[in-house]
Steps between C-alpha positions, in 0.01 A plus 500: 500500500419157644845371410671797667288464813569126517876547457504773765312279746727203426809718555361630829421150625845374397681789669322468834526122517878510552624443857744748652708451814476755777760631741421587860764671713455524877748703708528482877680817607704452814824593671532243778822468700607146594779421742666163551242213503200736461215417263247713316185365328262663255245402236455596136125524431407497130126493565483880510688528167232335282647151527279206398556191714656216303645722226866530613732339245842626612659778696799646680568626851761771562592625847734795565747414775721790604805509721483709816838652399717301745772442240711260708198279573354486147664173399331327794143597415301196396130503418246218479187572295208263553205511259191319631672205675863419577572273204717710266232478233526874433699627800874487551810661646679825429844598622669839547167687528418441131150538356286188468357411156318177419258346255180373662502122518218248538398554863505880472289492182259252661455734798436798273250305293322373812452824694678784318753546782869425540657483847865607528734478799848656506740381771843633591717193551801716574549875503265796480341668198184666371225322310379742233221487246373165381367477144289206383442484123250240380414401143134402479315297244200673349250242376432505129160657445368216286148581615520842333615334178204259513255784565649696212470202264139448615412865437661483157296188421177670613583805290566290188184294556293817541647652180422181305145497631453866401650432153256213426190689624 
């Protein structure tokens, strides 16, 4: 009985002391029209999605950019996407009204870890198009619950000590 209980407790402690990564997806739904040299800014806020500050490990940003159906003008539609500051850390260019997809780089991850928010600005350098939904996917680090493992080991030690004391009395 004691052996079975001890093995069960050890298995429980071992299974819950493994760290698992989490995924948080934040979508900003929008359909904003931009004409030549217009800009549109918005913010992804992960704080309302259960995000823990300092836990972002990696992520991606995807922005739907749709043509306004002017077929003859499509090849002249150029987009500049700025994430946080204008430094091309995560932002970049798109041509021909193509969607924007990028991995989050150092400055974007630092901003997320500092305040849970990511500022995005889309600018039409040439042409007109629609800025559609923006999806931010962030992989978070879940700290290993070593404290739970220590508590479990302590409880097991107390249980064994109590059983030995009862056996000698």
